[in-house]
Steps between C-alpha positions, in 0.01 A plus 500: 500500500308453825542121480874544451519733799313251718740226396801712586338596829452138604861422412626804687306414814701181535836670438754506782663841562874522445580686823304484823633842606484672161203700377485534123305795362410601144510880490399730216837666442825613652463815711571834334835607642551148639593552867479879509218530756416857397446431129158336500212363703361296209391147578797365306731662755285455809594146597875556509466847654292363788736205546833685500413840647301646786324835539438675831134397493311235306151367441368165613314275254181640657601857410596620848811711553753332728860551617790393280836672555319757713346356813276799572429856389305802616439861388711755692328802348293578191793446262724256687482124554743315728596142409658263752718243322536128550823424692770245415426492125772485239515493123618179339844656432548569872420872501279596794146619450453819703391862479796587277382242247148641500628852447726388214206344312288812521793729421551303179132508397488876560822564306527585128653155444202325657225722365451282191419191706132403500496470880640854539142620455423370850776716652443823312328678792758399760685809621747356748617175659628567850686231692373488860730217603635181347155341491265794452441752222268795454359547151381854432276571202421816307138473610297269718502145368255271676604198297878530530527169692309330215708679239822368651388141436616553140850627585747218554813540709846440345849495661645852465860407423417233244242725330737797483783289356309403185250627247138390553540269200809335651335464839196349330709214365594384852248661739558515876222529755379386842227267369449127521692418183825573316546526127703207375448528124271718288516223242497716190713232334327198651148645496448437873544747786615340825479655845605319817434547870686788666657355819528844664145619432270603783217314320619153405288280271265250662550229237654589165870585506531518121271674253527453124317753282468423131393802294248385238333785316229291334208409733443168321863403551471582871198270531677223312794529739263453793312212340819313410641534851785731400379766745294500819338842464406711200376857485319708242251233399244553232149532639373218279743245643370501857227242468714213371769564760253500787323187375825306505604597852732794446478786744375813323515842662302790351554812706343834410773762477444854620606617155270631231597446138445823312598714204625842613351796312744789514395861539851637570736599219252430222345840429217472249452127559142370511590351839506848650119478494349298786208406274738317267664317790161398636388389152795263477389341828138459388621336177663200667306178562679400820259219580591333170868529594436352846291211374637433154872555553569479872260218593331692784818503710496882528245780519422810298595819683426871487762634740863445588434249780314183591301404809719452806745774409519813714322773303280273288164668442213247498266756343706536182390254232678412176407697189218305333545379144312763302627556142217740423597724789864478396414621150280779639779625729751495213259700282436745783875548538534580128588156358179378331707315239732338751870559568842338492718421802834326558556246778811326629433187705707250695357149496777279641426554868127421490357171374250553216581873486545482122149357461355760738658792316393357166139491627533861616620609156210316337242663730648845438495442126127429528436853628728669248828512690792374291761382751849441365640254753867402523656258746793618712728311736609536863777759494331711233182508707693596815666785309165629376337467841783672686576777250153584371643484146266263318654544152187671372253246640175607663456186711719250683407191697528541878361359818343686787726326748357490851655159556830629630338663805145360498418869478395721207753772584768369266246443223389862540861614466522330160233738368623802693619845398800437728615174343845504344423500127137586570259404222168584666431804713175598672586800724186451709630161614834626633379666826273203573786255455729711717236514772463121495879459517501707820202329661608250767145403601430183293122547471521865398775423253298217344209738438732756341643239266153378407412854396809511278406168339155638413655809342748294301218284368330807353824658376584175315881531494511147364291234334414288804500131410531219757691412813803279454532158659794286605443151363738224602492122515714251687569131525306304764830438683526873580311652790283810460664779303601789722526828316467870562507804278879465481491143371513144627629465856730205438622505860148424631407230250507128577419166343150359539424288804497124429 
């Protein structure tokens, strides 16, 4: 197989691209909700979201918050932030971007109609949007929110009239934004999504005026498309494919994501469950051989973790180590909790979005079986997982796959909210955490806030609201004709990418 791959690689290296101004990308899937920017932040949707739409703020590839449709912002009082908007911006249908447009987006997300959207979670504490003038808005929150500017990087702006005239599903079929690209064809018949440069955008592409995204669910098929010259960039690579690609001159990017793959252990709405006992939750963590997962399945491209963050993220606690692999201790804790003969649990896991997730979860089930925990594991798919996550109704399951997602803000605050008593559809509640989290939300001093968040991470480690596994990683490869890949937490930045220098 390796010899065949090398042969294809050598052939592909001599291939001439079809279009000098077209970038061809193999993606993992079509976005959930297609062009509805509020339906998902999954990687499958990230590339088109970031290309077509703009938020008020955004993150650079280095993880720094920078202006997008808001040029600047400042706190007015403890519960109010003022955002000054970028002038002379219009949506691709000609509607102006202004304070009225901003207000319309937040009014929708705070309405009963918008409450079901995944992104509505980021707006739940907003109390009022007050228009200061055409290019300035005040956003008032229920309580102090130190990370509101970061939070708004997830909320894309849409044209008010066009959005109001259609259902989210209809809008998603022909999305309208202020970004670098326009949707030409989702390609659900042809199998190829095409976006083209938006001539009215405030951020025009440097090089590529046409992007073709081919959804290929199978990782092997995505690699074959790259090797045969059908695409220039592929995402979601298997960890074992990196060596051959690098040896033959392909650019390979392995970027640690500020997301921690985990299995959530619910203690809300499951009275009498073994997971109500912290000793059981800790036992499940001691039972997992994370080093074997890192080395044997993920090829040392990630690290074992024991908290909901990785180094470099605001709130990461360097003193919190992963749970060591200790089956004897796991069995002792289970016996102490009243389960000397083991127990049965039900898990629902989503594997499509994470390469090798199926193998990782299979290893987890095997390790748990070794300490007497019979885990009935069933695979679920995107929309079913979103329903479970948002509603808290897990159809009788004790465990679902999640990520502690600090990537969106480079900050553990959002990850904390996932395991909060205040989360919509809460599945884990530790009342002692709530006042600490609220205090950190109100703390505008960065150093003090970082210390508060580190304390919360230490407490969460001991409370074991999840089985902590490994950090996720973005793994992509590209043809030698393509310059360095430019990507952020919201996907590839097509507008900033170029061809390689001769």
